[in-house]
C-alpha positions in Angstrom: 121.2 139.4 40.9 125.1 139.2 40.8 126.6 139.1 44.3 129.6 141.1 43.4 128.7 144.1 45.5 128.4 142.7 48.9 126.7 145.4 50.5 124.0 145.4 47.9 123.6 141.6 48.4 123.5 141.8 52.2 120.8 144.6 51.8 118.6 142.4 49.9 119.0 139.5 52.3 118.0 141.8 55.2 114.9 142.9 53.2 113.6 139.3 53.2 114.7 138.8 56.9 117.6 136.4 56.0 120.6 136.8 58.5 124.1 136.0 57.2 126.2 133.6 59.4 129.9 134.2 58.8 129.9 135.9 55.4 129.4 134.7 51.9 130.6 131.4 50.8 132.2 131.0 47.4 130.8 127.9 45.6 131.7 125.8 42.5 130.4 126.8 39.3 126.7 126.8 38.8 126.7 123.8 36.3 127.8 121.7 39.2 124.4 122.5 41.0 122.4 121.6 38.0 123.6 117.9 37.8 120.8 115.9 39.2 123.3 113.7 41.3 124.6 116.6 43.1 121.4 117.6 44.8 118.9 115.7 46.9 115.2 116.9 47.5 114.1 116.7 51.0 110.6 115.4 51.3 108.0 115.5 54.1 109.0 118.8 55.6 105.5 120.3 55.6 106.6 123.2 53.3 104.0 124.2 50.5 105.7 127.1 48.9 109.2 126.1 48.9 111.3 123.1 47.7 114.5 122.0 50.0 117.5 120.7 48.4 120.6 119.6 50.2 123.9 119.1 48.3 125.7 115.6 47.8 128.7 115.1 50.1 131.1 115.8 47.3 129.3 119.2 46.3 129.3 120.1 50.1 133.0 119.2 50.3 133.8 121.3 47.2 131.8 124.3 48.7 134.0 124.0 51.8 137.1 123.8 49.6 136.3 126.8 47.7 135.4 128.8 50.9 137.8 131.2 52.5 136.0 130.8 55.9 138.1 129.5 58.6 135.1 127.5 59.9 134.9 125.6 56.6 138.7 124.6 56.8 138.2 123.4 60.2 135.2 121.3 59.0 137.4 119.6 56.4 140.1 118.9 58.8 138.0 117.7 62.0 135.4 115.7 60.3 135.0 112.6 58.1 133.6 114.6 55.2 136.4 114.1 52.8 136.8 110.3 53.9 133.1 109.8 53.1 133.2 111.4 49.7 133.5 109.4 46.4 136.9 110.5 45.3 136.1 110.1 41.6 132.9 112.4 42.1 134.9 114.8 44.1 
């Protein structure tokens, strides 16, 4: 489902009991999420029906750069996220 219609998107989230926190974050192109070095699978969480992946620091920083949320801009300014990123990957 494309998330172009925010109300439809939020309705679908409510149907599966997912709460939105602060709106919808814009993200880099889907191709960036398909690169193996951009996501890391968390193991040993005890989940049997779901896999949990976290983004690399560089992908997380890009997501925050693309975002229009003030919280994300604040995170970039007030943490070492950009300092810790590999500048070539970023």
